[in-house]
Every structure is written in structure tokens, then in C-alpha cells.
PyMOL Python script that loads the backbone (N, CA, C, O; Angstrom):
from pymol import cmd

cmd.read_pdbstr("""\
ATOM      1  N   UNK A   1       0.847  -1.334  -0.028  1.00  0.00           N
ATOM      2  CA  UNK A   1      -0.284  -0.158  -0.015  1.00  0.00           C
ATOM      3  C   UNK A   1       0.923   1.129   0.005  1.00  0.00           C
ATOM      4  O   UNK A   1       2.135   0.911   0.033  1.00  0.00           O
ATOM      5  N   UNK A   2       0.306   2.452  -0.014  1.00  0.00           N
ATOM      6  CA  UNK A   2       0.941   3.712  -0.367  1.00  0.00           C
ATOM      7  C   UNK A   2       0.629   4.631   0.380  1.00  0.00           C
ATOM      8  O   UNK A   2      -0.557   4.704   0.699  1.00  0.00           O
ATOM      9  N   UNK A   3       1.588   5.637   0.906  1.00  0.00           N
ATOM     10  CA  UNK A   3       1.172   6.572   1.480  1.00  0.00           C
ATOM     11  C   UNK A   3       1.290   8.222   0.334  1.00  0.00           C
ATOM     12  O   UNK A   3       2.003   8.606  -0.593  1.00  0.00           O
ATOM     13  N   UNK A   4       0.322   8.661   0.992  1.00  0.00           N
ATOM     14  CA  UNK A   4      -0.006  10.052  -0.009  1.00  0.00           C
ATOM     15  C   UNK A   4       1.062  11.353   0.589  1.00  0.00           C
ATOM     16  O   UNK A   4       1.322  11.623   1.762  1.00  0.00           O
ATOM     17  N   UNK A   5       1.407  11.824  -0.298  1.00  0.00           N
ATOM     18  CA  UNK A   5       2.398  13.041   0.526  1.00  0.00           C
ATOM     19  C   UNK A   5       1.962  14.372  -0.523  1.00  0.00           C
ATOM     20  O   UNK A   5       1.900  14.325  -1.752  1.00  0.00           O
ATOM     21  N   UNK A   6       1.728  15.381   0.233  1.00  0.00           N
ATOM     22  CA  UNK A   6       1.718  16.553  -0.306  1.00  0.00           C
ATOM     23  C   UNK A   6       2.934  17.572   0.388  1.00  0.00           C
ATOM     24  O   UNK A   6       3.430  17.524   1.513  1.00  0.00           O
ATOM     25  N   UNK A   7       3.136  18.290  -0.490  1.00  0.00           N
ATOM     26  CA  UNK A   7       4.200  19.162  -0.395  1.00  0.00           C
ATOM     27  C   UNK A   7       3.810  20.732  -0.389  1.00  0.00           C
ATOM     28  O   UNK A   7       3.158  21.209  -1.318  1.00  0.00           O
ATOM     29  N   UNK A   8       4.319  21.643   0.897  1.00  0.00           N
ATOM     30  CA  UNK A   8       3.939  23.138   0.760  1.00  0.00           C
ATOM     31  C   UNK A   8       4.945  23.615  -0.268  1.00  0.00           C
ATOM     32  O   UNK A   8       6.153  23.410  -0.389  1.00  0.00           O
ATOM     33  N   UNK A   9       4.006  24.368  -1.020  1.00  0.00           N
ATOM     34  CA  UNK A   9       4.520  25.053  -2.710  1.00  0.00           C
ATOM     35  C   UNK A   9       6.184  25.450  -2.754  1.00  0.00           C
ATOM     36  O   UNK A   9       6.986  25.234  -3.663  1.00  0.00           O
ATOM     37  N   UNK A  10       6.419  26.160  -1.334  1.00  0.00           N
ATOM     38  CA  UNK A  10       7.928  26.306  -1.146  1.00  0.00           C
ATOM     39  C   UNK A  10       8.785  25.350  -1.264  1.00  0.00           C
ATOM     40  O   UNK A  10       9.822  25.434  -1.921  1.00  0.00           O
ATOM     41  N   UNK A  11       8.306  24.100  -0.459  1.00  0.00           N
ATOM     42  CA  UNK A  11       8.984  23.058  -0.323  1.00  0.00           C
ATOM     43  C   UNK A  11       9.167  21.874  -1.865  1.00  0.00           C
ATOM     44  O   UNK A  11       9.758  20.800  -1.979  1.00  0.00           O
ATOM     45  N   UNK A  12       8.657  22.394  -2.489  1.00  0.00           N
ATOM     46  CA  UNK A  12       8.399  21.456  -3.877  1.00  0.00           C
ATOM     47  C   UNK A  12       9.750  21.794  -4.688  1.00  0.00           C
ATOM     48  O   UNK A  12      10.403  20.765  -4.861  1.00  0.00           O
ATOM     49  N   UNK A  13      10.208  22.665  -5.101  1.00  0.00           N
ATOM     50  CA  UNK A  13      11.379  22.917  -5.713  1.00  0.00           C
ATOM     51  C   UNK A  13      12.846  22.193  -5.167  1.00  0.00           C
ATOM     52  O   UNK A  13      13.891  22.006  -5.791  1.00  0.00           O
ATOM     53  N   UNK A  14      12.504  21.880  -3.808  1.00  0.00           N
ATOM     54  CA  UNK A  14      13.624  21.401  -3.274  1.00  0.00           C
ATOM     55  C   UNK A  14      13.237  19.890  -3.072  1.00  0.00           C
ATOM     56  O   UNK A  14      13.782  19.446  -2.062  1.00  0.00           O
ATOM     57  N   UNK A  15      12.585  19.115  -3.626  1.00  0.00           N
ATOM     58  CA  UNK A  15      12.401  17.945  -3.494  1.00  0.00           C
ATOM     59  C   UNK A  15      12.919  17.240  -4.780  1.00  0.00           C
ATOM     60  O   UNK A  15      12.975  17.797  -5.876  1.00  0.00           O
ATOM     61  N   UNK A  16      13.281  15.993  -4.540  1.00  0.00           N
ATOM     62  CA  UNK A  16      13.823  15.281  -5.989  1.00  0.00           C
ATOM     63  C   UNK A  16      12.974  15.166  -6.873  1.00  0.00           C
ATOM     64  O   UNK A  16      13.370  15.142  -8.038  1.00  0.00           O
ATOM     65  N   UNK A  17      11.531  15.059  -6.582  1.00  0.00           N
ATOM     66  CA  UNK A  17      10.289  14.615  -7.548  1.00  0.00           C
ATOM     67  C   UNK A  17       9.944  15.941  -8.068  1.00  0.00           C
ATOM     68  O   UNK A  17       9.531  15.881  -9.226  1.00  0.00           O
ATOM     69  N   UNK A  18       9.990  17.220  -7.527  1.00  0.00           N
ATOM     70  CA  UNK A  18       9.490  18.671  -8.252  1.00  0.00           C
ATOM     71  C   UNK A  18       8.363  18.085  -8.423  1.00  0.00           C
ATOM     72  O   UNK A  18       8.188  17.796  -9.607  1.00  0.00           O
ATOM     73  N   UNK A  19       7.238  17.685  -7.508  1.00  0.00           N
ATOM     74  CA  UNK A  19       5.614  17.356  -7.759  1.00  0.00           C
ATOM     75  C   UNK A  19       5.003  18.083  -6.451  1.00  0.00           C
ATOM     76  O   UNK A  19       5.709  18.356  -5.480  1.00  0.00           O
ATOM     77  N   UNK A  20       3.891  18.314  -6.507  1.00  0.00           N
ATOM     78  CA  UNK A  20       3.412  18.871  -5.282  1.00  0.00           C
ATOM     79  C   UNK A  20       2.856  17.812  -4.774  1.00  0.00           C
ATOM     80  O   UNK A  20       2.969  17.788  -3.548  1.00  0.00           O
ATOM     81  N   UNK A  21       2.166  16.711  -5.328  1.00  0.00           N
ATOM     82  CA  UNK A  21       1.542  15.782  -4.677  1.00  0.00           C
ATOM     83  C   UNK A  21       2.382  14.461  -4.980  1.00  0.00           C
ATOM     84  O   UNK A  21       2.544  14.329  -6.194  1.00  0.00           O
ATOM     85  N   UNK A  22       2.856  13.631  -4.359  1.00  0.00           N
ATOM     86  CA  UNK A  22       3.586  12.080  -4.482  1.00  0.00           C
ATOM     87  C   UNK A  22       2.940  11.061  -3.821  1.00  0.00           C
ATOM     88  O   UNK A  22       2.192  11.249  -2.862  1.00  0.00           O
ATOM     89  N   UNK A  23       3.195  10.020  -4.285  1.00  0.00           N
ATOM     90  CA  UNK A  23       2.793   8.504  -3.624  1.00  0.00           C
ATOM     91  C   UNK A  23       4.193   7.973  -3.062  1.00  0.00           C
ATOM     92  O   UNK A  23       5.229   8.245  -3.670  1.00  0.00           O
ATOM     93  N   UNK A  24       4.202   7.389  -2.167  1.00  0.00           N
ATOM     94  CA  UNK A  24       5.469   6.823  -1.585  1.00  0.00           C
ATOM     95  C   UNK A  24       5.284   5.639  -1.235  1.00  0.00           C
ATOM     96  O   UNK A  24       4.280   5.488  -0.539  1.00  0.00           O
ATOM     97  N   UNK A  25       5.843   4.777  -1.440  1.00  0.00           N
ATOM     98  CA  UNK A  25       5.411   3.046  -1.116  1.00  0.00           C
ATOM     99  C   UNK A  25       5.705   2.697   0.169  1.00  0.00           C
ATOM    100  O   UNK A  25       6.849   2.592   0.610  1.00  0.00           O
ATOM    101  N   UNK A  26       4.459   2.474   0.923  1.00  0.00           N
ATOM    102  CA  UNK A  26       4.739   2.243   2.383  1.00  0.00           C
ATOM    103  C   UNK A  26       5.581   1.226   2.991  1.00  0.00           C
ATOM    104  O   UNK A  26       5.528   0.268   2.220  1.00  0.00           O
ATOM    105  N   UNK A  27       6.378   0.923   4.036  1.00  0.00           N
ATOM    106  CA  UNK A  27       7.088  -0.094   4.557  1.00  0.00           C
ATOM    107  C   UNK A  27       6.794   0.356   5.946  1.00  0.00           C
ATOM    108  O   UNK A  27       6.460   1.459   6.378  1.00  0.00           O
ATOM    109  N   UNK A  28       7.074  -1.144   6.717  1.00  0.00           N
ATOM    110  CA  UNK A  28       6.941  -0.993   8.249  1.00  0.00           C
ATOM    111  C   UNK A  28       7.934  -0.195   8.843  1.00  0.00           C
ATOM    112  O   UNK A  28       9.093  -0.496   8.556  1.00  0.00           O
ATOM    113  N   UNK A  29       7.731   0.858   9.690  1.00  0.00           N
ATOM    114  CA  UNK A  29       8.850   1.502  10.440  1.00  0.00           C
ATOM    115  C   UNK A  29       9.125   2.903   9.790  1.00  0.00           C
ATOM    116  O   UNK A  29       9.855   3.773  10.265  1.00  0.00           O
ATOM    117  N   UNK A  30       8.489   2.963   8.748  1.00  0.00           N
ATOM    118  CA  UNK A  30       8.670   4.500   7.907  1.00  0.00           C
ATOM    119  C   UNK A  30       8.171   5.456   8.752  1.00  0.00           C
ATOM    120  O   UNK A  30       7.200   5.298   9.491  1.00  0.00           O
ATOM    121  N   UNK A  31       9.024   6.734   8.613  1.00  0.00           N
ATOM    122  CA  UNK A  31       8.669   7.819   9.492  1.00  0.00           C
ATOM    123  C   UNK A  31       8.338   9.156   8.412  1.00  0.00           C
ATOM    124  O   UNK A  31       8.460   9.016   7.195  1.00  0.00           O
ATOM    125  N   UNK A  32       7.981  10.231   8.933  1.00  0.00           N
ATOM    126  CA  UNK A  32       8.079  11.425   8.244  1.00  0.00           C
ATOM    127  C   UNK A  32       9.571  11.514   7.793  1.00  0.00           C
ATOM    128  O   UNK A  32       9.748  11.403   6.580  1.00  0.00           O
ATOM    129  N   UNK A  33      10.615  11.689   8.537  1.00  0.00           N
ATOM    130  CA  UNK A  33      11.781  11.857   8.259  1.00  0.00           C
ATOM    131  C   UNK A  33      12.329  10.846   7.379  1.00  0.00           C
ATOM    132  O   UNK A  33      13.343  11.221   6.791  1.00  0.00           O
ATOM    133  N   UNK A  34      11.965   9.742   7.142  1.00  0.00           N
ATOM    134  CA  UNK A  34      12.278   8.930   6.241  1.00  0.00           C
ATOM    135  C   UNK A  34      11.854   9.637   4.492  1.00  0.00           C
ATOM    136  O   UNK A  34      12.619   9.781   3.539  1.00  0.00           O
ATOM    137  N   UNK A  35      10.540   9.924   4.580  1.00  0.00           N
ATOM    138  CA  UNK A  35      10.441  10.734   3.215  1.00  0.00           C
ATOM    139  C   UNK A  35      11.131  11.920   2.912  1.00  0.00           C
ATOM    140  O   UNK A  35      11.356  12.222   1.740  1.00  0.00           O
ATOM    141  N   UNK A  36      11.569  12.780   4.070  1.00  0.00           N
ATOM    142  CA  UNK A  36      12.162  13.855   3.830  1.00  0.00           C
ATOM    143  C   UNK A  36      13.271  13.583   3.434  1.00  0.00           C
ATOM    144  O   UNK A  36      13.780  14.264   2.543  1.00  0.00           O
ATOM    145  N   UNK A  37      13.866  12.618   3.942  1.00  0.00           N
ATOM    146  CA  UNK A  37      15.316  12.323   3.534  1.00  0.00           C
ATOM    147  C   UNK A  37      15.304  11.961   2.170  1.00  0.00           C
ATOM    148  O   UNK A  37      16.053  12.615   1.445  1.00  0.00           O
ATOM    149  N   UNK A  38      14.501  10.904   1.558  1.00  0.00           N
ATOM    150  CA  UNK A  38      14.060  10.365   0.534  1.00  0.00           C
ATOM    151  C   UNK A  38      13.969  11.177  -0.689  1.00  0.00           C
ATOM    152  O   UNK A  38      14.147  10.734  -1.823  1.00  0.00           O
ATOM    153  N   UNK A  39      13.608  12.700  -0.313  1.00  0.00           N
ATOM    154  CA  UNK A  39      13.253  13.483  -1.027  1.00  0.00           C
ATOM    155  C   UNK A  39      14.613  14.444  -1.196  1.00  0.00           C
ATOM    156  O   UNK A  39      14.674  15.413  -1.952  1.00  0.00           O
ATOM    157  N   UNK A  40      15.464  14.068  -0.510  1.00  0.00           N
ATOM    158  CA  UNK A  40      16.804  14.860  -0.757  1.00  0.00           C
ATOM    159  C   UNK A  40      16.922  16.214   0.606  1.00  0.00           C
ATOM    160  O   UNK A  40      17.622  17.221   0.490  1.00  0.00           O
ATOM    161  N   UNK A  41      16.142  15.916   1.698  1.00  0.00           N
ATOM    162  CA  UNK A  41      16.252  16.970   2.541  1.00  0.00           C
ATOM    163  C   UNK A  41      17.391  16.377   3.539  1.00  0.00           C
ATOM    164  O   UNK A  41      17.576  15.162   3.616  1.00  0.00           O
ATOM    165  N   UNK A  42      18.111  17.275   4.267  1.00  0.00           N
ATOM    166  CA  UNK A  42      19.161  16.984   5.315  1.00  0.00           C
ATOM    167  C   UNK A  42      18.161  16.897   6.425  1.00  0.00           C
ATOM    168  O   UNK A  42      17.006  17.309   6.317  1.00  0.00           O
ATOM    169  N   UNK A  43      18.764  16.228   7.717  1.00  0.00           N
ATOM    170  CA  UNK A  43      18.172  16.097   8.755  1.00  0.00           C
ATOM    171  C   UNK A  43      18.252  17.790   9.624  1.00  0.00           C
ATOM    172  O   UNK A  43      17.534  18.154  10.555  1.00  0.00           O
ATOM    173  N   UNK A  44      19.145  18.426   9.078  1.00  0.00           N
ATOM    174  CA  UNK A  44      19.042  19.937   9.788  1.00  0.00           C
ATOM    175  C   UNK A  44      17.953  20.677   8.706  1.00  0.00           C
ATOM    176  O   UNK A  44      17.342  21.585   9.270  1.00  0.00           O
ATOM    177  N   UNK A  45      17.634  20.522   7.507  1.00  0.00           N
ATOM    178  CA  UNK A  45      16.634  21.119   6.522  1.00  0.00           C
ATOM    179  C   UNK A  45      15.425  20.788   7.376  1.00  0.00           C
ATOM    180  O   UNK A  45      14.683  21.702   7.737  1.00  0.00           O
ATOM    181  N   UNK A  46      15.163  19.395   7.755  1.00  0.00           N
ATOM    182  CA  UNK A  46      13.843  18.980   8.388  1.00  0.00           C
ATOM    183  C   UNK A  46      13.570  19.633   9.558  1.00  0.00           C
ATOM    184  O   UNK A  46      12.390  19.592   9.909  1.00  0.00           O
ATOM    185  N   UNK A  47      14.272  20.174  10.196  1.00  0.00           N
ATOM    186  CA  UNK A  47      14.088  21.065  11.502  1.00  0.00           C
ATOM    187  C   UNK A  47      13.130  22.002  11.228  1.00  0.00           C
ATOM    188  O   UNK A  47      12.213  22.260  12.008  1.00  0.00           O
ATOM    189  N   UNK A  48      13.292  22.535  10.147  1.00  0.00           N
ATOM    190  CA  UNK A  48      12.231  23.865   9.817  1.00  0.00           C
ATOM    191  C   UNK A  48      10.848  23.133   9.001  1.00  0.00           C
ATOM    192  O   UNK A  48       9.880  23.727   8.524  1.00  0.00           O
ATOM    193  N   UNK A  49      11.070  21.914   9.017  1.00  0.00           N
ATOM    194  CA  UNK A  49       9.718  21.659   8.138  1.00  0.00           C
ATOM    195  C   UNK A  49       8.485  21.138   9.215  1.00  0.00           C
ATOM    196  O   UNK A  49       8.871  20.502  10.196  1.00  0.00           O
ATOM    197  N   UNK A  50       7.404  21.322   9.102  1.00  0.00           N
ATOM    198  CA  UNK A  50       6.480  20.402   9.977  1.00  0.00           C
ATOM    199  C   UNK A  50       5.543  19.298   9.150  1.00  0.00           C
ATOM    200  O   UNK A  50       4.997  19.398   8.050  1.00  0.00           O
ATOM    201  N   UNK A  51       5.572  18.221  10.100  1.00  0.00           N
ATOM    202  CA  UNK A  51       5.038  16.974   9.269  1.00  0.00           C
ATOM    203  C   UNK A  51       3.217  17.051   9.729  1.00  0.00           C
ATOM    204  O   UNK A  51       2.956  17.295  10.907  1.00  0.00           O
ATOM    205  N   UNK A  52       2.282  16.871   8.919  1.00  0.00           N
ATOM    206  CA  UNK A  52       0.843  16.687   9.243  1.00  0.00           C
ATOM    207  C   UNK A  52       0.730  15.606   8.789  1.00  0.00           C
ATOM    208  O   UNK A  52       1.162  15.406   7.653  1.00  0.00           O
ATOM    209  N   UNK A  53       0.092  14.517   9.554  1.00  0.00           N
ATOM    210  CA  UNK A  53      -0.285  13.239   9.341  1.00  0.00           C
ATOM    211  C   UNK A  53      -1.878  13.086   9.789  1.00  0.00           C
ATOM    212  O   UNK A  53      -2.322  13.274  10.922  1.00  0.00           O
ATOM    213  N   UNK A  54      -2.638  12.687   8.578  1.00  0.00           N
ATOM    214  CA  UNK A  54      -4.137  12.681   8.728  1.00  0.00           C
ATOM    215  C   UNK A  54      -4.419  13.787   9.275  1.00  0.00           C
ATOM    216  O   UNK A  54      -5.314  13.678  10.114  1.00  0.00           O
ATOM    217  N   UNK A  55      -3.898  15.108   9.098  1.00  0.00           N
ATOM    218  CA  UNK A  55      -4.404  16.102   9.629  1.00  0.00           C
ATOM    219  C   UNK A  55      -4.004  16.819  10.825  1.00  0.00           C
ATOM    220  O   UNK A  55      -4.227  17.986  11.149  1.00  0.00           O
ATOM    221  N   UNK A  56      -3.420  15.967  11.371  1.00  0.00           N
ATOM    222  CA  UNK A  56      -2.707  16.438  12.736  1.00  0.00           C
ATOM    223  C   UNK A  56      -1.241  16.626  12.990  1.00  0.00           C
ATOM    224  O   UNK A  56      -0.466  15.756  12.592  1.00  0.00           O
ATOM    225  N   UNK A  57      -0.778  17.720  13.640  1.00  0.00           N
ATOM    226  CA  UNK A  57       0.679  17.754  13.285  1.00  0.00           C
ATOM    227  C   UNK A  57       1.309  16.717  14.232  1.00  0.00           C
ATOM    228  O   UNK A  57       0.875  16.450  15.353  1.00  0.00           O
ATOM    229  N   UNK A  58       2.312  16.204  13.683  1.00  0.00           N
ATOM    230  CA  UNK A  58       2.824  14.834  14.017  1.00  0.00           C
ATOM    231  C   UNK A  58       4.552  15.136  14.050  1.00  0.00           C
ATOM    232  O   UNK A  58       5.058  15.892  13.219  1.00  0.00           O
ATOM    233  N   UNK A  59       5.370  14.447  15.114  1.00  0.00           N
ATOM    234  CA  UNK A  59       6.661  14.504  15.135  1.00  0.00           C
ATOM    235  C   UNK A  59       6.939  13.710  13.900  1.00  0.00           C
ATOM    236  O   UNK A  59       6.198  13.048  13.174  1.00  0.00           O
ATOM    237  N   UNK A  60       8.563  14.036  13.862  1.00  0.00           N
ATOM    238  CA  UNK A  60       9.107  13.320  12.438  1.00  0.00           C
ATOM    239  C   UNK A  60       9.512  11.906  12.631  1.00  0.00           C
ATOM    240  O   UNK A  60       9.692  11.206  11.634  1.00  0.00           O
ATOM    241  N   UNK A  61       9.679  11.396  13.887  1.00  0.00           N
ATOM    242  CA  UNK A  61       9.797   9.947  14.122  1.00  0.00           C
ATOM    243  C   UNK A  61       8.717   8.957  14.200  1.00  0.00           C
ATOM    244  O   UNK A  61       8.772   7.727  14.184  1.00  0.00           O
ATOM    245  N   UNK A  62       7.719   9.764  14.287  1.00  0.00           N
ATOM    246  CA  UNK A  62       6.323   8.775  14.408  1.00  0.00           C
ATOM    247  C   UNK A  62       6.132   7.722  13.384  1.00  0.00           C
ATOM    248  O   UNK A  62       5.949   8.007  12.200  1.00  0.00           O
ATOM    249  N   UNK A  63       6.174   6.434  13.855  1.00  0.00           N
ATOM    250  CA  UNK A  63       5.674   5.227  12.460  1.00  0.00           C
ATOM    251  C   UNK A  63       4.574   5.891  11.660  1.00  0.00           C
ATOM    252  O   UNK A  63       3.718   6.610  12.175  1.00  0.00           O
ATOM    253  N   UNK A  64       4.639   5.639  10.512  1.00  0.00           N
ATOM    254  CA  UNK A  64       3.176   5.724   9.332  1.00  0.00           C
ATOM    255  C   UNK A  64       2.818   4.599   9.156  1.00  0.00           C
ATOM    256  O   UNK A  64       3.518   3.588   9.085  1.00  0.00           O
ATOM    257  N   UNK A  65       1.254   4.745   9.041  1.00  0.00           N
ATOM    258  CA  UNK A  65       0.470   3.261   8.802  1.00  0.00           C
ATOM    259  C   UNK A  65       0.085   3.307   7.181  1.00  0.00           C
ATOM    260  O   UNK A  65      -0.090   4.314   6.495  1.00  0.00           O
ATOM    261  N   UNK A  66       0.025   2.233   6.871  1.00  0.00           N
ATOM    262  CA  UNK A  66      -0.605   2.316   5.364  1.00  0.00           C
ATOM    263  C   UNK A  66      -1.724   2.960   4.969  1.00  0.00           C
ATOM    264  O   UNK A  66      -2.703   2.641   5.644  1.00  0.00           O
ATOM    265  N   UNK A  67      -1.942   3.775   4.093  1.00  0.00           N
ATOM    266  CA  UNK A  67      -2.799   4.679   3.495  1.00  0.00           C
ATOM    267  C   UNK A  67      -2.743   5.986   4.429  1.00  0.00           C
ATOM    268  O   UNK A  67      -3.539   6.874   4.124  1.00  0.00           O
ATOM    269  N   UNK A  68      -1.816   6.235   5.638  1.00  0.00           N
ATOM    270  CA  UNK A  68      -1.672   7.479   5.575  1.00  0.00           C
ATOM    271  C   UNK A  68      -1.483   8.757   4.609  1.00  0.00           C
ATOM    272  O   UNK A  68      -1.036   8.623   3.470  1.00  0.00           O
ATOM    273  N   UNK A  69      -1.791   9.792   5.052  1.00  0.00           N
ATOM    274  CA  UNK A  69      -1.725  10.941   4.113  1.00  0.00           C
ATOM    275  C   UNK A  69      -0.823  11.887   5.069  1.00  0.00           C
ATOM    276  O   UNK A  69      -1.013  12.131   6.260  1.00  0.00           O
ATOM    277  N   UNK A  70       0.217  12.356   4.216  1.00  0.00           N
ATOM    278  CA  UNK A  70       1.374  13.357   5.099  1.00  0.00           C
ATOM    279  C   UNK A  70       1.757  14.322   4.158  1.00  0.00           C
ATOM    280  O   UNK A  70       2.285  14.064   3.076  1.00  0.00           O
ATOM    281  N   UNK A  71       1.385  15.839   4.739  1.00  0.00           N
ATOM    282  CA  UNK A  71       1.754  16.645   4.290  1.00  0.00           C
ATOM    283  C   UNK A  71       3.060  17.359   5.198  1.00  0.00           C
ATOM    284  O   UNK A  71       3.305  17.239   6.399  1.00  0.00           O
ATOM    285  N   UNK A  72       3.754  18.107   4.188  1.00  0.00           N
ATOM    286  CA  UNK A  72       5.135  18.999   4.778  1.00  0.00           C
ATOM    287  C   UNK A  72       4.508  20.392   4.438  1.00  0.00           C
ATOM    288  O   UNK A  72       3.996  20.798   3.395  1.00  0.00           O
ATOM    289  N   UNK A  73       4.697  20.956   5.568  1.00  0.00           N
ATOM    290  CA  UNK A  73       4.559  22.282   5.362  1.00  0.00           C
ATOM    291  C   UNK A  73       6.029  23.348   6.108  1.00  0.00           C
ATOM    292  O   UNK A  73       6.649  22.860   7.053  1.00  0.00           O
ATOM    293  N   UNK A  74       6.337  24.421   5.694  1.00  0.00           N
ATOM    294  CA  UNK A  74       7.400  25.228   6.187  1.00  0.00           C
ATOM    295  C   UNK A  74       7.072  25.829   7.552  1.00  0.00           C
ATOM    296  O   UNK A  74       6.051  26.510   7.645  1.00  0.00           O
ATOM    297  N   UNK A  75       7.722  25.667   8.443  1.00  0.00           N
ATOM    298  CA  UNK A  75       7.448  26.513   9.809  1.00  0.00           C
ATOM    299  C   UNK A  75       7.601  27.855   9.678  1.00  0.00           C
ATOM    300  O   UNK A  75       8.727  28.320   9.499  1.00  0.00           O
ATOM    301  N   UNK A  76       6.591  28.586   9.743  1.00  0.00           N
ATOM    302  CA  UNK A  76       6.769  30.080   9.754  1.00  0.00           C
ATOM    303  C   UNK A  76       6.472  30.408  11.034  1.00  0.00           C
ATOM    304  O   UNK A  76       5.614  29.990  11.811  1.00  0.00           O
ATOM    305  N   UNK A  77       7.869  31.752  11.183  1.00  0.00           N
ATOM    306  CA  UNK A  77       7.443  32.685  12.561  1.00  0.00           C
ATOM    307  C   UNK A  77       7.799  33.975  11.975  1.00  0.00           C
ATOM    308  O   UNK A  77       8.272  34.258  10.874  1.00  0.00           O
ATOM    309  N   UNK A  78       7.439  34.729  13.038  1.00  0.00           N
ATOM    310  CA  UNK A  78       7.316  36.306  12.937  1.00  0.00           C
ATOM    311  C   UNK A  78       6.045  36.714  13.565  1.00  0.00           C
ATOM    312  O   UNK A  78       5.377  36.128  14.417  1.00  0.00           O
ATOM    313  N   UNK A  79       5.818  38.020  12.871  1.00  0.00           N
ATOM    314  CA  UNK A  79       4.781  38.788  13.516  1.00  0.00           C
ATOM    315  C   UNK A  79       4.548  40.218  12.713  1.00  0.00           C
ATOM    316  O   UNK A  79       5.041  40.472  11.615  1.00  0.00           O
ATOM    317  N   UNK A  80       3.731  41.065  13.451  1.00  0.00           N
ATOM    318  CA  UNK A  80       3.637  42.582  13.018  1.00  0.00           C
ATOM    319  C   UNK A  80       4.287  43.368  13.710  1.00  0.00           C
ATOM    320  O   UNK A  80       4.533  43.211  14.905  1.00  0.00           O
ATOM    321  N   UNK A  81       4.697  44.479  12.883  1.00  0.00           N
ATOM    322  CA  UNK A  81       5.345  45.375  13.443  1.00  0.00           C
ATOM    323  C   UNK A  81       4.370  46.516  14.091  1.00  0.00           C
ATOM    324  O   UNK A  81       4.857  47.478  14.686  1.00  0.00           O
TER     325      UNK A  81
END
""", "prot")
cmd.dss("prot")
cmd.show_as("cartoon", "prot")
cmd.util.cbc("prot")
cmd.orient("prot")
């Protein structure tokens, strides 16, 4: 079975696939970090990326299940002056 992956627009250009939506073949023990590393992100890069699994924010080391939907978003901070 597969995992559906969606990328925040500013992340797409940094991925190997260059696609806003991809499908990754699920394997036991797979984590969001594994997907990030597989698309060419470093562990340091990953620190600035939020993982959303099935609509809820998740840690990068959470094991994924067959059929999960994963989104990666940029962690944006700031405020108004």
C-alpha cells in the first residue's frame, strides 16, 4: 500500500520529485523523516519542516501506517510590527 504525500509550495522545488503531490510506497517503520530524507532534505533542513499526518501535526519520528496522508509545511514564524 502507499502513503500520499503533499508538499507546501515552497518545498516542492527542493524535492527530488519536483511534484506538489507524490505517492510513496509504505514500509513497516517508515516515518515522515524517512520521506524527507528520501526526497533530498537533510536532517538539518527537516528541523524547519512541519509534518502533518492525517490532518494533525506529528513528530518526524512517528511510525506511519498504510494509507496515511502526509503533508509537509514550512514552519513560519514572525509577527507584525
